[in-house]
Structures are given as C-alpha cells and as structure tokens.
All heavy atoms as an XYZ file, in Angstrom:
899
protein
N      -1.948     26.728    -24.167
C      -1.434     25.474    -24.463
C      -1.630     25.214    -26.000
O      -2.831     25.457    -26.510
C      -2.033     24.399    -23.556
C      -1.474     23.025    -23.916
S      -2.241     21.671    -22.935
C      -1.619     22.112    -21.342
N      -0.675     24.739    -26.737
C      -0.876     24.460    -28.109
C      -1.528     23.140    -28.333
O      -1.358     22.246    -27.533
C       0.650     24.403    -28.777
C       1.405     25.698    -28.802
C       2.759     25.393    -29.371
C       0.732     26.728    -29.603
N      -2.343     23.020    -29.381
C      -3.022     21.733    -29.682
C      -1.934     20.651    -30.082
O      -0.853     20.971    -30.622
C      -3.889     22.026    -30.807
C      -3.383     23.272    -31.400
C      -2.623     24.004    -30.328
N      -2.288     19.392    -29.686
C      -1.338     18.313    -29.966
C      -1.753     17.732    -31.252
O      -2.925     17.279    -31.442
C      -1.508     17.340    -28.817
C      -0.613     15.990    -28.894
C       0.758     16.368    -28.922
C      -1.007     15.054    -27.858
N      -0.832     17.702    -32.229
C      -0.995     16.979    -33.536
C      -0.270     15.669    -33.549
O       1.009     15.700    -33.309
C      -0.672     17.938    -34.632
O      -1.338     19.093    -34.573
C      -1.011     17.313    -35.949
N      -0.925     14.580    -33.647
C      -0.232     13.290    -33.720
C      -0.022     12.808    -35.223
O      -0.930     13.038    -36.036
C      -1.057     12.255    -33.003
C      -1.234     12.475    -31.544
C      -2.192     11.442    -30.983
C       0.048     12.517    -30.743
N       1.059     12.265    -35.468
C       1.187     11.506    -36.764
C       0.217     10.534    -36.933
O      -0.359      9.855    -35.980
C       2.582     10.872    -36.741
C       3.314     11.458    -35.521
C       2.266     11.985    -34.659
N      -0.297     10.260    -38.166
C      -1.286      9.320    -38.465
C      -0.800      7.871    -38.041
O      -1.622      6.959    -37.910
C      -1.633      9.284    -39.919
C      -2.429     10.630    -40.355
C      -2.591     10.661    -41.828
C      -3.727     10.720    -39.590
N       0.450      7.670    -37.974
C       0.901      6.342    -37.685
C       0.718      5.945    -36.186
O       0.766      4.788    -35.823
C       2.472      6.188    -38.020
O       3.149      7.173    -37.275
N       0.441      6.884    -35.284
C       0.314      6.517    -33.911
C      -1.015      5.760    -33.717
O      -2.125      6.120    -34.110
C       0.302      7.825    -33.033
C      -0.133      7.553    -31.591
C       1.510      8.604    -33.065
N      -0.857      4.569    -33.041
C      -2.021      3.668    -32.797
C      -2.349      3.580    -31.355
O      -3.541      3.322    -31.034
C      -1.653      2.287    -33.341
C      -1.350      2.211    -34.769
C      -2.572      2.650    -35.617
C      -2.258      2.539    -37.111
N      -2.336      3.723    -37.943
N      -1.321      3.666    -30.473
C      -1.577      3.412    -28.968
C      -0.787      4.465    -28.216
O       0.215      5.005    -28.671
C      -1.218      2.010    -28.589
C      -2.245      1.067    -29.119
C       0.171      1.647    -28.867
N      -1.313      4.785    -26.982
C      -0.605      5.664    -26.154
C      -0.348      4.996    -24.837
O      -1.352      4.439    -24.265
C      -1.514      6.965    -25.933
C      -0.804      7.950    -25.085
C      -1.923      7.567    -27.261
N       0.898      5.017    -24.285
C       1.127      4.460    -23.004
C       1.243      5.655    -22.019
O       2.010      6.580    -22.308
C       2.511      3.724    -23.054
C       3.013      3.106    -21.691
C       2.021      1.938    -21.273
C       4.389      2.544    -21.887
N       0.449      5.645    -21.030
C       0.307      6.725    -20.099
C       0.697      6.210    -18.698
O       0.070      5.148    -18.260
C      -1.081      7.308    -20.035
C      -1.216      8.532    -19.096
C      -1.445      7.785    -21.404
N       1.565      6.841    -18.021
C       1.965      6.457    -16.698
C       1.783      7.732    -15.689
O       2.387      8.798    -15.978
C       3.474      6.018    -16.592
C       3.861      5.697    -15.119
C       3.687      4.810    -17.538
N       0.896      7.595    -14.692
C       0.738      8.650    -13.692
C       1.756      8.262    -12.615
O       1.578      7.210    -11.997
C      -0.612      8.680    -13.321
N       2.613      9.180    -12.238
C       3.717      8.892    -11.307
C       3.126      9.368     -9.929
O       2.760     10.481     -9.665
C       4.980      9.724    -11.532
C       5.633      9.217    -12.845
C       6.971      9.930    -13.110
O       7.154     10.943    -12.499
O       7.752      9.360    -13.808
N       3.178      8.388     -8.929
C       2.789      8.645     -7.631
C       3.728      9.646     -6.969
O       5.008      9.486     -7.086
C       2.742      7.370     -6.819
C       2.252      7.542     -5.413
C       2.119      6.256     -4.650
C       1.586      6.417     -3.238
N       1.351      5.237     -2.585
N       3.206     10.748     -6.406
C       4.161     11.789     -5.908
C       4.919     11.204     -4.603
O       4.392     10.493     -3.977
C       3.200     12.956     -5.567
C       1.851     12.410     -5.513
C       1.786     11.154     -6.361
N       6.039     11.728     -4.540
C       6.887     11.335     -3.406
C       6.536     12.206     -2.179
O       6.318     13.450     -2.488
C       8.409     11.411     -3.763
C       8.766     10.418     -4.776
C      10.263     10.567     -5.169
C      10.714      9.462     -6.188
N       9.808      9.034     -7.241
N       6.665     11.802     -1.055
C       6.448     12.558      0.167
C       7.573     13.613      0.294
O       8.770     13.221      0.238
C       6.326     11.764      1.384
O       6.146     12.452      2.595
N       7.238     14.874      0.538
C       8.154     15.866      0.687
C       8.643     16.105      2.167
O       9.411     16.896      2.501
C       7.793     17.189      0.106
O       6.581     17.614      0.791
C       7.421     17.039     -1.426
N       7.869     15.432      3.098
C       8.029     15.646      4.476
C       7.029     16.672      5.033
O       6.698     16.635      6.170
N       6.580     17.640      4.193
C       5.708     18.688      4.564
C       4.272     18.259      4.380
O       3.481     18.326      5.275
C       5.986     19.903      3.788
C       4.950     21.057      4.167
C       7.476     20.396      3.986
N       3.977     17.737      3.246
C       2.642     17.262      2.888
C       2.666     15.835      2.567
O       3.575     15.275      1.833
C       2.076     18.016      1.800
C       1.906     19.469      2.031
O       1.474     19.812      3.110
N       2.199     20.334      1.088
N       1.760     15.047      3.115
C       1.574     13.617      2.681
C       0.818     13.460      1.421
O      -0.351     13.855      1.489
C       0.970     12.853      3.848
C       0.823     11.335      3.518
O       1.423     10.903      2.580
O       0.063     10.657      4.194
N       1.418     13.157      0.390
C       0.832     13.028     -0.965
C      -0.255     11.909     -1.110
O      -0.907     11.804     -2.117
C       1.909     12.940     -1.922
C       2.932     12.185     -1.198
C       2.848     12.737      0.255
N      -0.359     11.015     -0.099
C      -1.075      9.802     -0.265
C      -2.677     10.155     -0.457
O      -3.370      9.406     -1.301
C      -0.950      8.815      0.830
O      -1.289      9.418      2.055
N      -3.157     11.184      0.174
C      -4.519     11.571      0.022
C      -4.759     12.081     -1.395
O      -5.741     11.869     -1.943
C      -4.861     12.591      1.067
C      -6.332     12.818      1.224
O      -7.106     11.807      1.012
N      -6.767     14.107      1.448
N      -3.782     12.906     -1.891
C      -4.001     13.448     -3.236
C      -4.003     12.386     -4.261
O      -4.757     12.315     -5.180
C      -2.890     14.495     -3.566
C      -3.007     15.729     -2.789
S      -1.790     17.054     -3.324
C      -0.265     16.086     -3.447
N      -3.059     11.415     -3.992
C      -2.995     10.186     -4.961
C      -4.288      9.396     -4.946
O      -4.809      9.014     -6.095
C      -1.800      9.408     -4.540
C      -1.593      8.158     -5.320
C      -1.731      6.861     -4.977
C      -1.087      8.165     -6.763
N      -1.365      6.077     -6.061
C      -1.000      6.785     -7.173
C      -0.822      9.084     -7.646
C      -0.636      6.342     -8.372
C      -0.402      8.725     -8.995
C      -0.283      7.364     -9.297
N      -4.840      9.202     -3.769
C      -6.083      8.351     -3.668
C      -7.250      9.225     -4.316
O      -7.991      8.562     -4.998
C      -6.483      8.245     -2.162
O      -5.454      7.311     -1.562
N      -7.377     10.506     -4.118
C      -8.398     11.299     -4.809
C      -8.183     11.198     -6.322
O      -9.226     11.178     -7.042
C      -8.301     12.800     -4.324
C      -8.811     12.811     -2.882
O      -9.499     11.995     -2.354
N      -8.426     13.973     -2.190
N      -6.937     11.265     -6.808
C      -6.698     11.274     -8.183
C      -7.206      9.948     -8.794
O      -7.918      9.938     -9.812
C      -5.199     11.476     -8.449
C      -4.822     11.274     -9.924
C      -5.001     12.230    -10.827
C      -4.024     10.095    -10.283
C      -4.541     12.060    -12.152
C      -3.554      9.914    -11.574
C      -3.848     10.901    -12.507
N      -6.848      8.858     -8.218
C      -7.260      7.509     -8.725
C      -8.749      7.427     -8.554
O      -9.380      6.835     -9.512
C      -6.517      6.454     -7.912
C      -5.040      6.359     -8.238
C      -4.382      5.262     -7.286
C      -4.689      6.083     -9.608
N      -9.385      7.893     -7.499
C     -10.793      7.868     -7.334
C     -11.528      8.535     -8.445
O     -12.535      8.121     -8.979
C     -11.214      8.314     -5.963
S     -12.907      8.151     -5.604
N     -11.015      9.760     -8.797
C     -11.650     10.499     -9.915
C     -11.673      9.737    -11.186
O     -12.643      9.718    -11.917
C     -10.912     11.859    -10.130
C     -11.438     12.925     -9.268
O     -12.534     12.979     -8.784
N     -10.663     13.921     -9.067
N     -10.517      9.074    -11.409
C     -10.474      8.315    -12.728
C     -11.416      7.096    -12.738
O     -12.166      6.949    -13.640
C      -8.990      7.746    -12.896
C      -8.015      8.852    -13.035
C      -9.000      6.693    -13.979
C      -6.655      8.439    -12.884
N     -11.573      6.443    -11.629
C     -12.457      5.355    -11.501
C     -13.969      5.654    -11.564
O     -14.727      4.968    -12.123
C     -12.186      4.441    -10.258
C     -10.744      3.810    -10.296
C     -10.439      3.230     -8.917
O     -11.190      3.317     -7.930
N      -9.255      2.541     -8.854
N     -14.237      6.758    -10.908
C     -15.678      7.128    -10.859
C     -16.159      8.154    -11.842
O     -17.411      8.014    -12.363
C     -15.949      7.760     -9.422
O     -15.175      8.919     -9.230
C     -15.667      6.765     -8.302
N     -15.322      8.969    -12.257
C     -15.731     10.002    -13.300
C     -15.386      9.858    -14.726
O     -16.045     10.295    -15.589
C     -15.141     11.485    -12.781
C     -15.759     11.742    -11.498
C     -15.155     13.195    -11.011
C     -15.734     13.577     -9.700
N     -15.117     14.787     -9.197
N     -14.310      9.144    -14.950
C     -13.843      8.936    -16.366
C     -13.012      7.598    -16.377
O     -11.766      7.736    -16.734
C     -13.022     10.155    -16.812
N     -13.606      6.539    -16.295
C     -12.820      5.274    -16.445
C     -12.221      5.220    -17.834
O     -12.793      5.804    -18.780
C     -13.858      4.224    -16.179
C     -15.230      4.773    -16.337
C     -15.106      6.246    -16.170
N     -11.105      4.503    -17.979
C     -10.514      4.438    -19.350
C     -11.584      3.720    -20.321
O     -12.368      2.916    -19.877
C      -9.330      3.500    -18.978
C      -9.060      3.554    -17.559
C     -10.392      3.830    -16.974
N     -11.439      4.066    -21.579
C     -12.303      3.566    -22.503
C     -12.128      2.056    -22.788
O     -11.052      1.429    -22.531
C     -12.032      4.295    -23.812
C     -10.552      4.767    -23.720
C     -10.411      4.833    -22.219
N     -13.123      1.430    -23.423
C     -13.036      0.059    -23.754
C     -11.913     -0.131    -24.745
O     -11.543      0.669    -25.594
C     -14.262     -0.409    -24.491
C     -14.422     -1.859    -24.709
C     -15.890     -2.307    -25.297
O     -16.823     -1.725    -24.721
O     -15.855     -3.112    -26.058
N     -11.145     -1.257    -24.536
C      -9.985     -1.614    -25.330
C      -8.707     -1.133    -24.720
O      -7.618     -1.364    -25.150
N      -8.827     -0.465    -23.575
C      -7.672      0.062    -22.840
C      -7.130     -1.133    -21.985
O      -7.837     -1.908    -21.463
C      -8.034      1.188    -21.820
O      -8.455      2.352    -22.601
C      -6.832      1.563    -20.993
N      -5.798     -1.322    -22.002
C      -5.126     -2.282    -21.174
C      -4.660     -1.554    -19.927
O      -3.837     -0.624    -19.995
C      -3.895     -2.943    -21.940
C      -4.234     -3.743    -23.053
C      -3.004     -4.371    -23.618
O      -2.007     -4.684    -23.001
N      -3.063     -4.442    -24.929
N      -5.264     -1.920    -18.776
C      -4.856     -1.218    -17.546
C      -3.785     -2.145    -16.996
O      -4.029     -3.143    -16.419
C      -6.079     -1.053    -16.567
O      -7.015     -0.284    -17.182
C      -5.625     -0.435    -15.262
N      -2.528     -1.664    -17.034
C      -1.417     -2.482    -16.631
C      -1.256     -2.430    -15.168
O      -0.639     -3.345    -14.408
C      -0.118     -2.148    -17.283
C      -0.191     -2.156    -18.810
C       0.952     -1.471    -19.486
C      -0.492     -3.626    -19.349
N      -1.663     -1.342    -14.452
C      -1.685     -1.102    -13.066
C      -2.674      0.032    -12.806
O      -3.241      0.614    -13.780
C      -0.273     -0.858    -12.529
C      -0.199     -1.082    -11.031
N      -1.120     -1.543    -10.263
C       0.840     -0.785    -10.237
C      -0.677     -1.629     -8.955
N       0.525     -1.121     -8.994
N      -3.033      0.305    -11.609
C      -4.034      1.352    -11.403
C      -3.595      2.770    -11.875
O      -4.464      3.660    -12.056
C      -4.391      1.450     -9.857
C      -3.239      1.659     -8.975
O      -2.073      1.742     -9.380
O      -3.452      1.921     -7.755
N      -2.342      2.920    -12.260
C      -1.872      4.187    -12.698
C      -1.090      4.132    -14.100
O      -0.367      5.056    -14.466
C      -0.952      4.828    -11.687
C       0.375      3.995    -11.493
O       0.286      2.832    -11.371
N       1.514      4.574    -11.406
N      -1.333      2.996    -14.852
C      -0.592      2.806    -16.016
C      -1.565      2.155    -17.010
O      -2.206      1.152    -16.788
C       0.559      1.758    -15.938
C       1.536      2.291    -14.863
C       1.340      1.544    -17.255
C       2.621      1.297    -14.582
N      -1.678      2.907    -18.229
C      -2.702      2.608    -19.196
C      -2.109      2.515    -20.595
O      -1.333      3.418    -20.976
C      -3.879      3.611    -19.213
C      -4.488      3.785    -17.924
C      -5.522      3.077    -17.306
C      -4.217      4.768    -16.921
N      -5.844      3.581    -16.105
C      -5.056      4.608    -15.837
C      -3.225      5.822    -16.896
C      -5.022      5.428    -14.703
C      -3.095      6.635    -15.830
C      -4.024      6.442    -14.792
N      -2.530      1.517    -21.364
C      -2.163      1.345    -22.785
C      -3.525      1.721    -23.587
O      -4.328      0.928    -23.499
C      -1.544      0.092    -23.145
C      -1.084     -0.037    -24.606
C       0.187      0.901    -24.836
C      -0.606     -1.544    -24.879
N      -3.590      2.797    -24.138
C      -4.892      3.248    -24.673
C      -4.815      3.253    -26.212
O      -3.754      3.582    -26.840
C      -5.101      4.827    -24.379
C      -4.987      5.190    -22.952
C      -4.844      6.778    -22.868
C      -6.283      4.827    -22.264
N      -5.978      2.697    -26.805
C      -5.953      2.877    -28.264
C      -6.185      4.354    -28.615
O      -7.008      4.980    -28.009
C      -7.313      2.005    -28.674
C      -8.146      2.037    -27.360
C      -7.168      2.118    -26.163
N      -5.461      4.888    -29.620
C      -5.463      6.282    -29.790
C      -6.940      6.701    -30.346
O      -7.358      7.833    -30.044
C      -4.306      6.621    -30.807
C      -4.803      6.499    -32.205
C      -3.955      8.084    -30.482
N      -7.586      5.868    -30.919
C      -8.944      6.167    -31.548
C      -9.891      6.610    -30.530
O     -10.667      7.504    -30.587
C      -9.460      5.037    -32.458
N      -9.831      5.824    -29.325
C     -10.754      6.101    -28.190
C     -10.176      6.679    -26.983
O     -10.903      7.202    -26.055
C     -11.464      4.804    -27.803
C     -12.245      4.149    -28.944
O     -12.846      4.990    -29.754
O     -12.189      2.947    -29.122
N      -8.868      6.711    -26.901
C      -8.119      7.075    -25.585
C      -7.813      8.477    -25.483
O      -7.502      8.992    -24.394
N      -7.865      9.289    -26.517
C      -7.402     10.728    -26.434
C      -8.395     11.470    -25.470
O      -7.998     12.391    -24.708
C      -7.279     11.333    -27.820
C      -6.202     10.768    -28.618
S      -4.531     10.608    -27.759
C      -4.153     12.337    -27.551
N      -9.703     11.150    -25.519
C     -10.641     11.894    -24.612
C     -10.333     11.508    -23.173
O     -10.328     12.436    -22.285
C     -12.029     11.538    -24.909
C     -13.035     12.291    -24.051
C     -14.542     11.919    -24.402
O     -14.820     11.253    -25.291
N     -15.400     12.388    -23.552
N      -9.942     10.279    -22.862
C      -9.548      9.931    -21.526
C      -8.247     10.692    -21.097
O      -8.237     11.216    -19.962
C      -9.255      8.430    -21.477
C      -8.653      7.979    -20.082
C      -9.432      7.834    -18.988
C      -7.252      7.606    -20.048
C      -8.859      7.443    -17.803
C      -6.726      7.126    -18.961
C      -7.563      7.104    -17.728
N      -7.322     10.908    -22.047
C      -6.091     11.603    -21.726
C      -6.402     13.032    -21.492
O      -5.824     13.597    -20.545
C      -5.088     11.386    -22.867
C      -3.699     12.032    -22.649
C      -3.069     11.404    -21.361
C      -2.844     11.684    -23.970
N      -7.308     13.594    -22.170
C      -7.657     15.069    -21.987
C      -8.426     15.288    -20.695
O      -8.347     16.363    -20.062
C      -8.565     15.567    -23.129
O      -9.782     14.901    -23.240
C      -7.781     15.689    -24.365
N      -9.131     14.157    -20.062
C      -9.748     14.299    -18.784
C      -8.647     14.119    -17.713
O      -8.754     14.632    -16.599
C     -10.864     13.276    -18.644
C     -11.996     13.568    -19.600
C     -13.050     12.518    -19.598
O     -12.743     11.278    -19.624
N     -14.285     12.941    -19.648
N      -7.769     13.155    -17.985
C      -6.652     12.848    -17.021
C      -5.754     14.045    -16.754
O      -5.363     14.302    -15.647
C      -5.961     11.659    -17.537
C      -4.882     10.970    -16.623
C      -5.636     10.284    -15.490
C      -4.141      9.911    -17.515
N      -5.410     14.754    -17.737
C      -4.424     15.822    -17.715
C      -4.813     16.954    -16.640
O      -3.973     17.230    -15.806
C      -4.139     16.450    -19.072
O      -3.718     15.376    -19.904
C      -3.088     17.451    -18.971
N      -6.013     17.443    -16.671
C      -6.308     18.498    -15.599
C      -6.281     17.934    -14.199
O      -5.941     18.671    -13.309
C      -7.653     19.081    -16.002
C      -8.023     18.485    -17.275
C      -7.076     17.306    -17.601
N      -6.626     16.705    -13.997
C      -6.668     16.104    -12.618
C      -5.177     16.014    -12.157
O      -4.762     16.166    -11.020
C      -7.396     14.763    -12.630
C      -8.792     14.920    -12.705
C      -9.550     15.889    -12.283
C      -9.743     14.021    -13.273
N     -10.920     15.719    -12.461
C     -11.123     14.475    -13.162
C      -9.603     12.709    -13.798
C     -12.167     13.768    -13.544
C     -10.667     12.026    -14.240
C     -11.951     12.546    -14.128
N      -4.276     15.597    -13.110
C      -2.948     15.480    -12.791
C      -2.297     16.881    -12.388
O      -1.675     16.937    -11.328
C      -2.152     14.931    -13.954
N      -2.737     17.867    -13.105
C      -2.293     19.220    -12.839
C      -2.828     19.631    -11.386
O      -2.115     20.036    -10.496
C      -2.658     20.277    -13.841
C      -2.448     21.605    -13.261
C      -1.975     20.012    -15.100
N      -4.180     19.294    -11.135
C      -4.752     19.688     -9.863
C      -4.225     18.997     -8.708
O      -3.935     19.587     -7.617
C      -6.304     19.208     -9.968
C      -7.103     19.482     -8.708
C      -8.482     19.083     -8.804
O      -8.966     18.731     -9.894
N      -9.204     19.036     -7.663
N      -3.748     17.663     -8.875
C      -3.271     16.955     -7.688
C      -1.699     16.908     -7.790
O      -1.054     16.234     -7.038
C      -3.801     15.568     -7.683
C      -5.221     15.540     -7.451
C      -6.195     15.143     -8.373
C      -5.740     15.905     -6.178
C      -7.593     15.129     -8.183
C      -7.106     15.800     -5.827
C      -7.940     15.488     -6.912
O      -9.296     15.443     -6.509
N      -1.078     17.740     -8.690
C       0.402     17.795     -8.827
C       0.983     16.422     -9.029
O       1.982     16.003     -8.394
C       0.972     18.470     -7.499
C       2.340     18.915     -7.684
O       2.682     19.388     -8.869
O       3.191     19.084     -6.745
N       0.437     15.720     -9.964
C       0.950     14.491    -10.403
C       1.558     14.444    -11.773
O       0.863     14.965    -12.685
C      -0.216     13.368    -10.324
C      -0.595     13.233     -8.817
C       0.152     12.073    -11.032
C      -1.858     12.406     -8.587
N       2.675     13.954    -11.937
C       3.340     13.919    -13.274
C       2.859     12.794    -14.199
O       2.603     11.748    -13.537
C       4.853     13.710    -13.101
O       5.397     14.850    -12.478
N       2.581     13.104    -15.402
C       2.147     12.163    -16.410
C       3.314     11.906    -17.401
O       3.904     12.785    -17.814
C       0.944     12.500    -17.166
C      -0.338     12.740    -16.449
C      -1.409     13.146    -17.372
C      -0.817     11.413    -15.732
N       3.666     10.582    -17.626
C       4.575     10.308    -18.696
C       3.735      9.654    -19.800
O       2.915      8.791    -19.618
C       5.579      9.263    -18.214
C       6.570      9.972    -17.186
C       7.675      8.895    -16.748
N       8.457      9.472    -15.850
C       9.715      9.785    -16.026
N      10.241      9.557    -17.202
N      10.456     10.231    -15.121
N       3.880     10.199    -21.044
C       2.992      9.832    -22.141
C       3.994      9.368    -23.292
O       4.832     10.201    -23.626
C       2.113     10.890    -22.578
C       1.236     10.469    -23.767
C       1.199     11.429    -21.438
N       3.771      8.200    -23.824
C       4.502      7.642    -24.986
C       3.564      7.272    -26.062
O       2.744      6.509    -25.836
C       5.362      6.507    -24.490
C       6.433      5.843    -25.433
C       7.381      6.839    -25.912
C       7.003      4.666    -24.879
N       3.807      7.893    -27.194
C       2.974      7.589    -28.407
C       3.701      6.618    -29.207
O       4.894      6.668    -29.494
C       2.767      8.834    -29.169
C       2.022     10.039    -28.499
C       2.700     10.969    -27.842
C       0.623      9.874    -28.255
C       1.969     12.013    -27.146
C      -0.034     10.892    -27.658
C       0.597     11.928    -27.005
N       2.930      5.467    -29.462
C       3.539      4.276    -30.189
C       2.770      4.071    -31.553
O       1.586      4.229    -31.520
C       3.446      3.065    -29.321
C       4.132      3.349    -27.936
C       3.770      2.111    -27.069
C       5.625      3.197    -28.137
N       3.579      3.645    -32.546
C       3.033      3.230    -33.795
C       2.345      1.914    -33.805
O       1.549      1.601    -34.811
C       4.064      3.223    -34.923
C       4.673      4.573    -35.132
O       4.037      5.582    -34.762
O       5.796      4.672    -35.755
N       2.616      1.133    -32.885
C       1.863     -0.205    -32.769
C       1.916     -0.634    -31.234
O       2.699      0.010    -30.432
C       2.583     -1.277    -33.495
C       3.986     -1.538    -33.149
C       4.670     -2.621    -33.994
C       6.085     -2.916    -33.442
N       6.513     -4.118    -33.970
N       1.090     -1.547    -30.899
C       1.055     -2.161    -29.522
C       2.472     -2.746    -29.233
O       3.079     -3.389    -30.119
C      -0.035     -3.242    -29.421
C      -1.399     -2.612    -29.271
C      -2.270     -3.522    -28.682
O      -2.015     -4.339    -27.721
O      -3.553     -3.508    -29.116
N       2.924     -2.603    -27.964
C       4.212     -3.224    -27.676
C       4.190     -4.688    -27.779
O       3.274     -5.345    -27.616
C       4.401     -2.817    -26.284
C       3.377     -1.807    -25.839
C       2.304     -1.880    -26.893
N       5.321     -5.163    -28.197
C       5.569     -6.592    -28.360
C       6.153     -7.055    -26.994
O       7.417     -7.035    -26.858
C       6.569     -6.954    -29.528
C       6.648     -8.370    -29.793
O       5.809     -9.177    -29.259
O       7.584     -8.800    -30.444
N       5.326     -7.211    -26.000
C       5.765     -7.605    -24.611
C       6.588     -8.820    -24.672
O       6.208     -9.872    -25.349
C       4.634     -7.608    -23.721
C       3.787     -6.420    -23.577
C       2.508     -6.202    -24.161
C       4.119     -5.230    -22.956
N       2.051     -5.049    -23.735
C       3.014     -4.318    -23.149
C       5.202     -4.833    -22.180
C       2.999     -3.018    -22.589
C       5.245     -3.464    -21.670
C       4.115     -2.706    -21.822
N       7.608     -8.906    -23.832
C       8.316    -10.131    -23.544
C       7.640    -10.900    -22.410
O       7.378    -10.180    -21.398
C       9.718     -9.877    -23.251
O      10.308     -9.118    -24.344
C      10.620    -11.135    -22.889
N       7.347    -12.092    -22.571
C       6.696    -12.931    -21.592
C       7.642    -13.792    -20.853
O       8.508    -14.492    -21.505
C       5.502    -13.764    -22.303
C       4.516    -12.809    -22.910
C       4.843    -14.640    -21.223
C       3.433    -13.524    -23.753
N       7.622    -13.800    -19.603
C       8.468    -14.617    -18.729
C       7.662    -15.664    -18.120
O       6.624    -15.368    -17.500
C       9.285    -13.781    -17.750
C      10.418    -13.131    -18.398
C      10.188    -11.745    -18.806
C      11.591    -13.699    -18.712
C      11.116    -11.065    -19.392
C      12.639    -12.926    -19.388
C      12.335    -11.605    -19.739
O      13.295    -10.868    -20.305
N       8.078    -16.891    -17.938
C       9.227    -17.474    -18.546
C       9.119    -17.557    -20.078
O       8.081    -17.693    -20.527
C       9.472    -18.787    -17.909
C       8.105    -19.227    -17.469
C       7.385    -17.941    -17.126
N      10.191    -17.505    -20.802
C      10.107    -17.603    -22.265
C       9.343    -18.805    -22.709
O       9.485    -19.956    -22.086
C      11.599    -17.653    -22.767
C      12.308    -17.062    -21.580
C      11.615    -17.399    -20.346
N       8.467    -18.628    -23.727
C       7.743    -19.786    -24.229
C       6.453    -19.997    -23.396
O       5.651    -20.904    -23.831
N       6.227    -19.291    -22.399
C       5.029    -19.399    -21.545
C       3.745    -19.054    -22.319
O       3.859    -18.046    -23.119
C       5.161    -18.608    -20.266
O       4.015    -18.619    -19.533
N       2.680    -19.702    -22.106
C       1.463    -19.239    -22.722
C       0.559    -18.519    -21.685
O      -0.655    -18.253    -21.990
C       0.636    -20.417    -23.212
O       0.411    -21.310    -22.136
C       1.411    -21.152    -24.254
N       1.144    -18.130    -20.509
C       0.391    -17.442    -19.460
C       0.225    -16.042    -19.932
O       1.132    -15.355    -20.367
C       1.150    -17.630    -18.143
C       0.491    -16.706    -17.035
C       1.087    -19.101    -17.745
N      -1.037    -15.423    -19.761
C      -1.191    -14.081    -19.994
C      -1.335    -13.343    -18.615
O      -2.241    -13.691    -17.829
C      -2.492    -13.896    -20.800
C      -2.890    -12.477    -21.014
O      -1.902    -11.626    -21.072
O      -4.078    -12.115    -21.249
N      -0.400    -12.423    -18.256
C      -0.440    -11.720    -17.079
C      -1.034    -10.214    -17.283
O      -0.502     -9.566    -18.216
C       0.973    -11.592    -16.505
C       1.098    -10.776    -15.270
C       0.374    -11.397    -14.056
C       2.612    -10.691    -14.845
N      -1.999     -9.861    -16.677
C      -2.519     -8.536    -16.707
C      -2.963     -8.053    -15.387
O      -3.101     -8.849    -14.412
C      -3.639     -8.396    -17.731
C      -4.914     -9.279    -17.480
N      -4.863    -10.604    -17.781
C      -6.014     -9.052    -16.881
C      -5.977    -11.126    -17.396
N      -6.768    -10.240    -16.850
N      -3.119     -6.707    -15.183
C      -3.429     -6.150    -13.843
C      -4.844     -5.696    -13.801
O      -5.408     -5.135    -14.861
C      -2.552     -4.954    -13.576
C      -1.171     -5.355    -13.417
C      -0.142     -5.491    -14.416
C      -0.505     -5.765    -12.228
N       1.031     -5.930    -13.830
C       0.807     -6.047    -12.527
C      -0.941     -5.717    -10.916
C       1.776     -6.437    -11.550
C       0.042     -6.089     -9.896
C       1.305     -6.431    -10.196
N      -5.486     -5.930    -12.749
C      -6.784     -5.364    -12.493
C      -6.999     -4.979    -11.085
O      -6.758     -5.714    -10.144
C      -7.794     -6.430    -12.740
O      -9.207     -6.032    -12.527
N      -7.118     -3.597    -10.829
C      -7.269     -3.042     -9.533
C      -6.127     -3.316     -8.675
O      -6.209     -3.560     -7.461
N      -4.946     -3.279     -9.256
C      -3.705     -3.465     -8.568
C      -3.365     -4.950     -8.166
O      -2.397     -5.171     -7.510
N      -4.095     -5.829     -8.794
C      -3.791     -7.255     -8.580
C      -3.482     -7.937     -9.875
O      -4.119     -7.696    -10.887
C      -5.093     -7.938     -7.987
C      -4.861     -9.447     -7.790
C      -5.528     -7.308     -6.655
N      -2.498     -8.727     -9.871
C      -1.978     -9.469    -11.070
C      -2.916    -10.624    -11.335
O      -3.180    -11.432    -10.449
C      -0.558     -9.956    -10.969
N      -3.517    -10.737    -12.435
C      -4.409    -11.832    -12.833
C      -3.680    -12.604    -13.980
O      -3.138    -12.180    -14.831
C      -5.719    -11.317    -13.421
C      -6.503    -10.404    -12.533
C      -7.701     -9.878    -13.228
C      -6.908    -11.112    -11.260
N      -3.716    -13.967    -13.727
C      -3.004    -14.964    -14.654
C      -4.113    -15.705    -15.263
O      -4.931    -16.457    -14.696
C      -2.040    -15.795    -13.877
C      -1.335    -16.759    -14.857
C      -1.005    -14.896    -13.185
N      -4.011    -15.797    -16.598
C      -4.980    -16.616    -17.317
C      -4.134    -17.447    -18.397
O      -3.097    -17.067    -18.781
C      -6.059    -15.795    -18.219
O      -5.320    -14.843    -19.077
C      -6.952    -15.102    -17.182
N      -4.589    -18.570    -18.724
C      -3.884    -19.488    -19.607
C      -4.651    -19.607    -20.960
O      -5.802    -19.443    -21.075
C      -3.709    -20.877    -19.048
C      -2.692    -20.798    -17.867
C      -2.369    -22.123    -17.400
C      -1.433    -22.145    -16.275
N      -0.817    -23.448    -15.995
C-alpha cells in the first residue's frame, strides 16, 4: 500500500463506516457490533472529534490520522467499507429550522439537543 500524502490545506477528515448489508448467507450484525466495540474500547476517536453517529466521525487532521490508521485494518477485518472525505475546512452545516440556535449532535446513537 502506498503512503498517503495530504495537501497542507486539509484540516478535517469526514469518515463514514458503512454498515454491511445482509447477504442472506451471513448475518453481518455481529461483525458490525464487534467493529463498533473495537472502536469504543481499543481506540476511541481523539479529542476534538465530532461523532455525528456511532459510525460517522469528523476528525481534526492533526490528531485524527492515527485513529484512521487504527480504523482501517478493523474495517478490512470485518469487511466494512469506509468512505473518507478530506476537507480544507470544517463543513458549514445547515441548521434546521433556519435561524435556529439549537445545536444538534450525536452521542452513542442518540441525538442530543443543546441551546
């Protein structure tokens, strides 16, 4: 595998681990649970990470690359696809309803609302 060289402008990395679909032969739910358990117990995301859901992370590139390098072999082991998007800045999220001051974020699969 070739080393990954990122442009200096990259500041954050959006990582999505895709839950495998059942093929009818093997139930992937056990593999998915083991994958998520490994993350929570062996290599939690670094400080400054926005966990948007239990399988979606917005990582600061300065601290998040080590997490990504730990995540990748587990994804291969459990046959889970990772989607990785390198961004020059944090996304400018659209908040609904427009003009709302409510901050919605995810923790352990639960939406938390703060004002």
